[in-house]
PyMOL Python script that loads the backbone (N, CA, C, O; Angstrom):
from pymol import cmd

cmd.read_pdbstr("""\
ATOM      1  N   MET A   1     111.773  74.344  93.199  1.00  0.00           N
ATOM      2  CA  MET A   1     110.291  74.193  92.855  1.00  0.00           C
ATOM      3  C   MET A   1     109.822  74.816  92.006  1.00  0.00           C
ATOM      4  O   MET A   1     109.089  74.262  91.186  1.00  0.00           O
ATOM      5  N   VAL A   2     110.097  76.152  91.937  1.00  0.00           N
ATOM      6  CA  VAL A   2     109.416  77.189  90.724  1.00  0.00           C
ATOM      7  C   VAL A   2     109.703  76.675  89.420  1.00  0.00           C
ATOM      8  O   VAL A   2     108.806  76.687  88.577  1.00  0.00           O
ATOM      9  N   ASP A   3     111.049  76.140  89.095  1.00  0.00           N
ATOM     10  CA  ASP A   3     111.397  75.684  87.791  1.00  0.00           C
ATOM     11  C   ASP A   3     110.615  74.383  87.433  1.00  0.00           C
ATOM     12  O   ASP A   3     110.307  74.136  86.267  1.00  0.00           O
ATOM     13  N   GLU A   4     110.306  73.563  88.472  1.00  0.00           N
ATOM     14  CA  GLU A   4     109.460  72.548  88.212  1.00  0.00           C
ATOM     15  C   GLU A   4     108.089  72.708  87.875  1.00  0.00           C
ATOM     16  O   GLU A   4     107.517  71.957  87.085  1.00  0.00           O
ATOM     17  N   VAL A   5     107.482  73.780  88.520  1.00  0.00           N
ATOM     18  CA  VAL A   5     106.196  74.268  88.192  1.00  0.00           C
ATOM     19  C   VAL A   5     106.153  74.784  86.615  1.00  0.00           C
ATOM     20  O   VAL A   5     105.261  74.574  85.793  1.00  0.00           O
ATOM     21  N   PHE A   6     107.273  75.452  86.460  1.00  0.00           N
ATOM     22  CA  PHE A   6     107.073  76.099  84.930  1.00  0.00           C
ATOM     23  C   PHE A   6     107.369  75.122  83.948  1.00  0.00           C
ATOM     24  O   PHE A   6     107.009  75.247  82.777  1.00  0.00           O
ATOM     25  N   ASP A   7     108.014  74.146  84.381  1.00  0.00           N
ATOM     26  CA  ASP A   7     108.249  72.934  83.400  1.00  0.00           C
ATOM     27  C   ASP A   7     106.938  72.230  83.209  1.00  0.00           C
ATOM     28  O   ASP A   7     106.594  71.905  82.072  1.00  0.00           O
ATOM     29  N   ILE A   8     106.211  71.983  84.217  1.00  0.00           N
ATOM     30  CA  ILE A   8     104.848  71.458  84.021  1.00  0.00           C
ATOM     31  C   ILE A   8     103.898  72.138  83.286  1.00  0.00           C
ATOM     32  O   ILE A   8     103.110  71.560  82.538  1.00  0.00           O
ATOM     33  N   ILE A   9     103.928  73.394  83.463  1.00  0.00           N
ATOM     34  CA  ILE A   9     103.090  74.378  82.705  1.00  0.00           C
ATOM     35  C   ILE A   9     103.468  74.299  81.267  1.00  0.00           C
ATOM     36  O   ILE A   9     102.561  74.228  80.438  1.00  0.00           O
ATOM     37  N   GLN A  10     104.668  74.304  80.897  1.00  0.00           N
ATOM     38  CA  GLN A  10     105.119  74.077  79.427  1.00  0.00           C
ATOM     39  C   GLN A  10     104.630  72.872  78.889  1.00  0.00           C
ATOM     40  O   GLN A  10     104.126  72.874  77.765  1.00  0.00           O
ATOM     41  N   ASP A  11     104.733  71.669  79.671  1.00  0.00           N
ATOM     42  CA  ASP A  11     104.289  70.416  79.326  1.00  0.00           C
ATOM     43  C   ASP A  11     102.747  70.394  79.149  1.00  0.00           C
ATOM     44  O   ASP A  11     102.244  69.654  78.304  1.00  0.00           O
ATOM     45  N   ILE A  12     102.032  71.158  79.899  1.00  0.00           N
ATOM     46  CA  ILE A  12     100.563  70.984  79.659  1.00  0.00           C
ATOM     47  C   ILE A  12     100.272  71.952  78.461  1.00  0.00           C
ATOM     48  O   ILE A  12      99.347  71.654  77.704  1.00  0.00           O
ATOM     49  N   ASN A  13     100.948  73.012  78.254  1.00  0.00           N
ATOM     50  CA  ASN A  13     100.561  73.834  77.061  1.00  0.00           C
ATOM     51  C   ASN A  13     101.079  73.021  75.746  1.00  0.00           C
ATOM     52  O   ASN A  13     100.518  73.152  74.659  1.00  0.00           O
ATOM     53  N   LYS A  14     102.052  72.282  75.921  1.00  0.00           N
ATOM     54  CA  LYS A  14     102.641  71.341  74.633  1.00  0.00           C
ATOM     55  C   LYS A  14     101.499  70.548  74.320  1.00  0.00           C
ATOM     56  O   LYS A  14     101.448  70.174  73.149  1.00  0.00           O
ATOM     57  N   ALA A  15     100.429  70.146  75.187  1.00  0.00           N
ATOM     58  CA  ALA A  15      99.331  69.327  74.947  1.00  0.00           C
ATOM     59  C   ALA A  15      98.209  69.969  74.394  1.00  0.00           C
ATOM     60  O   ALA A  15      97.140  69.365  74.305  1.00  0.00           O
ATOM     61  N   ASP A  16      98.338  71.108  74.021  1.00  0.00           N
ATOM     62  CA  ASP A  16      97.307  72.174  73.407  1.00  0.00           C
ATOM     63  C   ASP A  16      96.220  72.378  74.453  1.00  0.00           C
ATOM     64  O   ASP A  16      95.022  72.423  74.176  1.00  0.00           O
ATOM     65  N   ALA A  17      96.710  72.492  75.631  1.00  0.00           N
ATOM     66  CA  ALA A  17      95.671  73.090  76.769  1.00  0.00           C
ATOM     67  C   ALA A  17      95.938  74.571  76.952  1.00  0.00           C
ATOM     68  O   ALA A  17      97.070  75.048  76.867  1.00  0.00           O
ATOM     69  N   THR A  18      94.842  75.281  77.208  1.00  0.00           N
ATOM     70  CA  THR A  18      94.920  76.685  77.326  1.00  0.00           C
ATOM     71  C   THR A  18      95.251  76.898  78.982  1.00  0.00           C
ATOM     72  O   THR A  18      94.601  76.220  79.778  1.00  0.00           O
ATOM     73  N   ILE A  19      96.043  77.637  79.370  1.00  0.00           N
ATOM     74  CA  ILE A  19      96.455  78.027  80.565  1.00  0.00           C
ATOM     75  C   ILE A  19      96.396  79.509  80.918  1.00  0.00           C
ATOM     76  O   ILE A  19      96.891  80.394  80.220  1.00  0.00           O
ATOM     77  N   LEU A  20      95.794  79.685  81.978  1.00  0.00           N
ATOM     78  CA  LEU A  20      95.685  81.106  82.575  1.00  0.00           C
ATOM     79  C   LEU A  20      96.695  81.135  83.714  1.00  0.00           C
ATOM     80  O   LEU A  20      96.463  80.607  84.801  1.00  0.00           O
ATOM     81  N   LEU A  21      97.715  81.711  83.450  1.00  0.00           N
ATOM     82  CA  LEU A  21      98.934  81.856  84.568  1.00  0.00           C
ATOM     83  C   LEU A  21      99.055  83.519  85.071  1.00  0.00           C
ATOM     84  O   LEU A  21      99.245  84.534  84.401  1.00  0.00           O
ATOM     85  N   ILE A  22      98.865  83.331  86.493  1.00  0.00           N
ATOM     86  CA  ILE A  22      98.915  84.822  86.917  1.00  0.00           C
ATOM     87  C   ILE A  22     100.154  84.719  87.889  1.00  0.00           C
ATOM     88  O   ILE A  22     100.125  83.981  88.874  1.00  0.00           O
ATOM     89  N   GLU A  23     101.115  85.406  87.600  1.00  0.00           N
ATOM     90  CA  GLU A  23     102.622  85.338  88.161  1.00  0.00           C
ATOM     91  C   GLU A  23     103.264  86.947  88.339  1.00  0.00           C
ATOM     92  O   GLU A  23     103.118  87.873  87.541  1.00  0.00           O
ATOM     93  N   GLN A  24     103.893  86.961  89.430  1.00  0.00           N
ATOM     94  CA  GLN A  24     104.636  88.156  89.687  1.00  0.00           C
ATOM     95  C   GLN A  24     105.868  88.299  89.109  1.00  0.00           C
ATOM     96  O   GLN A  24     106.380  89.410  88.966  1.00  0.00           O
ATOM     97  N   ASN A  25     106.480  87.115  88.705  1.00  0.00           N
ATOM     98  CA  ASN A  25     107.672  87.031  88.152  1.00  0.00           C
ATOM     99  C   ASN A  25     107.648  87.206  86.622  1.00  0.00           C
ATOM    100  O   ASN A  25     107.524  86.274  85.827  1.00  0.00           O
ATOM    101  N   ALA A  26     107.784  88.538  86.294  1.00  0.00           N
ATOM    102  CA  ALA A  26     107.398  88.759  84.782  1.00  0.00           C
ATOM    103  C   ALA A  26     108.265  87.957  83.789  1.00  0.00           C
ATOM    104  O   ALA A  26     107.785  87.448  82.777  1.00  0.00           O
ATOM    105  N   MET A  27     109.594  87.871  84.138  1.00  0.00           N
ATOM    106  CA  MET A  27     110.539  87.147  83.247  1.00  0.00           C
ATOM    107  C   MET A  27     110.049  85.818  82.944  1.00  0.00           C
ATOM    108  O   MET A  27     109.934  85.484  81.765  1.00  0.00           O
ATOM    109  N   ALA A  28     109.726  84.962  83.956  1.00  0.00           N
ATOM    110  CA  ALA A  28     109.333  83.893  83.946  1.00  0.00           C
ATOM    111  C   ALA A  28     108.169  83.555  83.210  1.00  0.00           C
ATOM    112  O   ALA A  28     108.154  82.624  82.405  1.00  0.00           O
ATOM    113  N   ALA A  29     107.162  84.303  83.465  1.00  0.00           N
ATOM    114  CA  ALA A  29     105.744  84.107  83.019  1.00  0.00           C
ATOM    115  C   ALA A  29     105.835  84.434  81.447  1.00  0.00           C
ATOM    116  O   ALA A  29     105.256  83.706  80.640  1.00  0.00           O
ATOM    117  N   LEU A  30     106.578  85.549  81.039  1.00  0.00           N
ATOM    118  CA  LEU A  30     106.446  85.965  79.648  1.00  0.00           C
ATOM    119  C   LEU A  30     107.277  85.133  78.903  1.00  0.00           C
ATOM    120  O   LEU A  30     106.992  84.964  77.717  1.00  0.00           O
ATOM    121  N   SER A  31     108.374  84.513  79.438  1.00  0.00           N
ATOM    122  CA  SER A  31     109.070  83.645  78.687  1.00  0.00           C
ATOM    123  C   SER A  31     108.383  82.114  78.388  1.00  0.00           C
ATOM    124  O   SER A  31     108.910  81.274  77.659  1.00  0.00           O
ATOM    125  N   VAL A  32     107.217  81.951  79.040  1.00  0.00           N
ATOM    126  CA  VAL A  32     106.472  80.759  78.614  1.00  0.00           C
ATOM    127  C   VAL A  32     105.300  81.034  78.087  1.00  0.00           C
ATOM    128  O   VAL A  32     104.533  80.118  77.793  1.00  0.00           O
ATOM    129  N   SER A  33     104.946  82.478  77.865  1.00  0.00           N
ATOM    130  CA  SER A  33     103.457  82.590  77.556  1.00  0.00           C
ATOM    131  C   SER A  33     103.649  83.097  76.008  1.00  0.00           C
ATOM    132  O   SER A  33     104.579  83.761  75.551  1.00  0.00           O
ATOM    133  N   ASP A  34     102.383  82.539  75.276  1.00  0.00           N
ATOM    134  CA  ASP A  34     102.034  82.883  73.989  1.00  0.00           C
ATOM    135  C   ASP A  34     101.488  84.257  73.944  1.00  0.00           C
ATOM    136  O   ASP A  34     101.574  84.885  72.888  1.00  0.00           O
ATOM    137  N   TYR A  35     100.908  84.811  75.036  1.00  0.00           N
ATOM    138  CA  TYR A  35     100.310  86.010  74.990  1.00  0.00           C
ATOM    139  C   TYR A  35     100.257  86.542  76.496  1.00  0.00           C
ATOM    140  O   TYR A  35      99.979  85.809  77.445  1.00  0.00           O
ATOM    141  N   GLY A  36     100.501  87.655  76.586  1.00  0.00           N
ATOM    142  CA  GLY A  36     100.473  88.255  78.035  1.00  0.00           C
ATOM    143  C   GLY A  36      99.821  89.585  78.176  1.00  0.00           C
ATOM    144  O   GLY A  36      99.478  90.279  77.220  1.00  0.00           O
ATOM    145  N   TYR A  37      99.678  89.886  79.392  1.00  0.00           N
ATOM    146  CA  TYR A  37      98.771  91.244  80.017  1.00  0.00           C
ATOM    147  C   TYR A  37      99.697  91.592  81.020  1.00  0.00           C
ATOM    148  O   TYR A  37     100.051  90.829  81.919  1.00  0.00           O
ATOM    149  N   VAL A  38     100.114  92.833  80.851  1.00  0.00           N
ATOM    150  CA  VAL A  38     100.926  93.453  82.155  1.00  0.00           C
ATOM    151  C   VAL A  38      99.961  94.382  82.873  1.00  0.00           C
ATOM    152  O   VAL A  38      99.493  95.381  82.326  1.00  0.00           O
ATOM    153  N   LEU A  39      99.688  94.023  84.093  1.00  0.00           N
ATOM    154  CA  LEU A  39      98.750  94.671  84.845  1.00  0.00           C
ATOM    155  C   LEU A  39      99.680  95.737  86.016  1.00  0.00           C
ATOM    156  O   LEU A  39     100.761  95.451  86.530  1.00  0.00           O
ATOM    157  N   GLU A  40      98.980  96.840  86.194  1.00  0.00           N
ATOM    158  CA  GLU A  40      99.481  97.689  87.312  1.00  0.00           C
ATOM    159  C   GLU A  40      98.345  98.084  88.010  1.00  0.00           C
ATOM    160  O   GLU A  40      97.413  98.588  87.383  1.00  0.00           O
ATOM    161  N   THR A  41      98.282  97.930  89.221  1.00  0.00           N
ATOM    162  CA  THR A  41      97.283  98.480  90.063  1.00  0.00           C
ATOM    163  C   THR A  41      95.733  97.990  89.654  1.00  0.00           C
ATOM    164  O   THR A  41      94.707  98.660  89.772  1.00  0.00           O
ATOM    165  N   GLY A  42      95.856  96.692  89.165  1.00  0.00           N
ATOM    166  CA  GLY A  42      94.544  96.175  88.640  1.00  0.00           C
ATOM    167  C   GLY A  42      94.249  96.701  87.160  1.00  0.00           C
ATOM    168  O   GLY A  42      93.240  96.257  86.613  1.00  0.00           O
ATOM    169  N   GLU A  43      94.965  97.513  86.545  1.00  0.00           N
ATOM    170  CA  GLU A  43      94.631  97.825  85.300  1.00  0.00           C
ATOM    171  C   GLU A  43      95.654  97.252  84.170  1.00  0.00           C
ATOM    172  O   GLU A  43      96.844  97.155  84.470  1.00  0.00           O
ATOM    173  N   ILE A  44      95.216  96.879  82.902  1.00  0.00           N
ATOM    174  CA  ILE A  44      96.097  96.467  81.863  1.00  0.00           C
ATOM    175  C   ILE A  44      96.788  97.705  81.303  1.00  0.00           C
ATOM    176  O   ILE A  44      96.227  98.696  80.837  1.00  0.00           O
ATOM    177  N   GLN A  45      98.083  97.488  81.423  1.00  0.00           N
ATOM    178  CA  GLN A  45      98.939  98.592  80.991  1.00  0.00           C
ATOM    179  C   GLN A  45      99.459  98.243  79.419  1.00  0.00           C
ATOM    180  O   GLN A  45      99.556  99.081  78.522  1.00  0.00           O
ATOM    181  N   MET A  46      99.728  96.993  79.320  1.00  0.00           N
ATOM    182  CA  MET A  46     100.289  96.439  78.145  1.00  0.00           C
ATOM    183  C   MET A  46      99.758  95.106  77.762  1.00  0.00           C
ATOM    184  O   MET A  46      99.345  94.371  78.658  1.00  0.00           O
ATOM    185  N   GLU A  47      99.723  94.697  76.455  1.00  0.00           N
ATOM    186  CA  GLU A  47      99.329  93.411  76.331  1.00  0.00           C
ATOM    187  C   GLU A  47     100.167  93.053  74.908  1.00  0.00           C
ATOM    188  O   GLU A  47     100.689  93.928  74.217  1.00  0.00           O
ATOM    189  N   GLY A  48     100.196  91.792  74.636  1.00  0.00           N
ATOM    190  CA  GLY A  48     100.929  91.259  73.381  1.00  0.00           C
ATOM    191  C   GLY A  48     101.636  89.963  73.431  1.00  0.00           C
ATOM    192  O   GLY A  48     101.702  89.429  74.539  1.00  0.00           O
ATOM    193  N   PRO A  49     102.163  89.380  72.446  1.00  0.00           N
ATOM    194  CA  PRO A  49     102.869  88.284  72.594  1.00  0.00           C
ATOM    195  C   PRO A  49     103.921  88.241  73.690  1.00  0.00           C
ATOM    196  O   PRO A  49     104.573  89.267  73.886  1.00  0.00           O
ATOM    197  N   GLY A  50     104.156  87.140  74.434  1.00  0.00           N
ATOM    198  CA  GLY A  50     105.045  87.116  75.481  1.00  0.00           C
ATOM    199  C   GLY A  50     106.487  87.581  75.264  1.00  0.00           C
ATOM    200  O   GLY A  50     107.088  88.376  75.987  1.00  0.00           O
ATOM    201  N   LYS A  51     106.953  86.982  74.181  1.00  0.00           N
ATOM    202  CA  LYS A  51     108.310  87.388  73.676  1.00  0.00           C
ATOM    203  C   LYS A  51     108.447  88.816  73.423  1.00  0.00           C
ATOM    204  O   LYS A  51     109.434  89.407  73.860  1.00  0.00           O
ATOM    205  N   GLU A  52     107.559  89.417  72.766  1.00  0.00           N
ATOM    206  CA  GLU A  52     107.454  90.993  72.449  1.00  0.00           C
ATOM    207  C   GLU A  52     107.413  91.568  73.694  1.00  0.00           C
ATOM    208  O   GLU A  52     108.203  92.502  73.834  1.00  0.00           O
ATOM    209  N   LEU A  53     106.734  91.293  74.637  1.00  0.00           N
ATOM    210  CA  LEU A  53     106.604  92.019  76.111  1.00  0.00           C
ATOM    211  C   LEU A  53     107.982  91.988  76.621  1.00  0.00           C
ATOM    212  O   LEU A  53     108.480  93.035  77.036  1.00  0.00           O
ATOM    213  N   LEU A  54     108.744  90.727  76.632  1.00  0.00           N
ATOM    214  CA  LEU A  54     110.039  90.619  77.238  1.00  0.00           C
ATOM    215  C   LEU A  54     111.009  91.581  76.502  1.00  0.00           C
ATOM    216  O   LEU A  54     111.939  92.063  77.149  1.00  0.00           O
ATOM    217  N   ASP A  55     110.873  91.851  75.355  1.00  0.00           N
ATOM    218  CA  ASP A  55     111.753  92.930  74.685  1.00  0.00           C
ATOM    219  C   ASP A  55     111.408  94.367  74.691  1.00  0.00           C
ATOM    220  O   ASP A  55     112.161  95.242  74.265  1.00  0.00           O
ATOM    221  N   ASP A  56     110.098  94.593  75.254  1.00  0.00           N
ATOM    222  CA  ASP A  56     109.603  95.916  75.330  1.00  0.00           C
ATOM    223  C   ASP A  56     110.213  96.655  76.516  1.00  0.00           C
ATOM    224  O   ASP A  56     110.102  96.298  77.689  1.00  0.00           O
ATOM    225  N   GLU A  57     110.896  97.769  76.056  1.00  0.00           N
ATOM    226  CA  GLU A  57     111.749  98.611  77.065  1.00  0.00           C
ATOM    227  C   GLU A  57     110.932  99.154  78.149  1.00  0.00           C
ATOM    228  O   GLU A  57     111.477  99.559  79.175  1.00  0.00           O
ATOM    229  N   ARG A  58     109.679  99.192  77.998  1.00  0.00           N
ATOM    230  CA  ARG A  58     108.837  99.729  79.134  1.00  0.00           C
ATOM    231  C   ARG A  58     108.639  98.737  80.151  1.00  0.00           C
ATOM    232  O   ARG A  58     108.586  99.062  81.337  1.00  0.00           O
ATOM    233  N   VAL A  59     108.501  97.271  79.676  1.00  0.00           N
ATOM    234  CA  VAL A  59     108.478  96.100  80.615  1.00  0.00           C
ATOM    235  C   VAL A  59     109.900  95.937  81.152  1.00  0.00           C
ATOM    236  O   VAL A  59     110.007  95.566  82.321  1.00  0.00           O
ATOM    237  N   ILE A  60     110.960  96.162  80.467  1.00  0.00           N
ATOM    238  CA  ILE A  60     112.204  95.846  80.986  1.00  0.00           C
ATOM    239  C   ILE A  60     112.765  96.870  82.112  1.00  0.00           C
ATOM    240  O   ILE A  60     113.577  96.576  82.989  1.00  0.00           O
ATOM    241  N   ASP A  61     112.148  98.158  81.898  1.00  0.00           N
ATOM    242  CA  ASP A  61     112.432  99.205  82.685  1.00  0.00           C
ATOM    243  C   ASP A  61     111.667  98.886  84.137  1.00  0.00           C
ATOM    244  O   ASP A  61     112.201  98.873  85.246  1.00  0.00           O
ATOM    245  N   ALA A  62     110.421  98.661  83.853  1.00  0.00           N
ATOM    246  CA  ALA A  62     109.571  98.610  85.161  1.00  0.00           C
ATOM    247  C   ALA A  62     109.504  97.308  85.893  1.00  0.00           C
ATOM    248  O   ALA A  62     109.291  97.398  87.102  1.00  0.00           O
ATOM    249  N   TYR A  63     109.661  96.008  85.338  1.00  0.00           N
ATOM    250  CA  TYR A  63     109.535  94.839  85.964  1.00  0.00           C
ATOM    251  C   TYR A  63     110.833  93.916  85.612  1.00  0.00           C
ATOM    252  O   TYR A  63     110.948  92.835  86.188  1.00  0.00           O
ATOM    253  N   LEU A  64     111.728  94.307  84.746  1.00  0.00           N
ATOM    254  CA  LEU A  64     112.804  93.242  84.621  1.00  0.00           C
ATOM    255  C   LEU A  64     114.203  93.825  85.119  1.00  0.00           C
ATOM    256  O   LEU A  64     115.198  93.122  85.301  1.00  0.00           O
ATOM    257  N   GLY A  65     114.146  95.224  85.319  1.00  0.00           N
ATOM    258  CA  GLY A  65     115.257  95.979  85.851  1.00  0.00           C
ATOM    259  C   GLY A  65     116.597  95.827  85.060  1.00  0.00           C
ATOM    260  O   GLY A  65     117.605  96.428  85.431  1.00  0.00           O
TER     261      GLY A  65
END
""", "prot")
cmd.dss("prot")
cmd.show_as("cartoon", "prot")
cmd.util.cbc("prot")
cmd.orient("prot")
């Protein structure tokens, strides 16, 4: 089911629609995001292109293990 939802999100994005995605699964969310924000206790800790955040050691250590 989750894979289907992310497939639909990607299809909508390909149609040039803006999407606000709030998701606890950082790997899945950042892999489909053009730009992302990493929140911790309601505060923005990091932001940037989704692919760059996926490669950021701080994100990997804290959220991707």
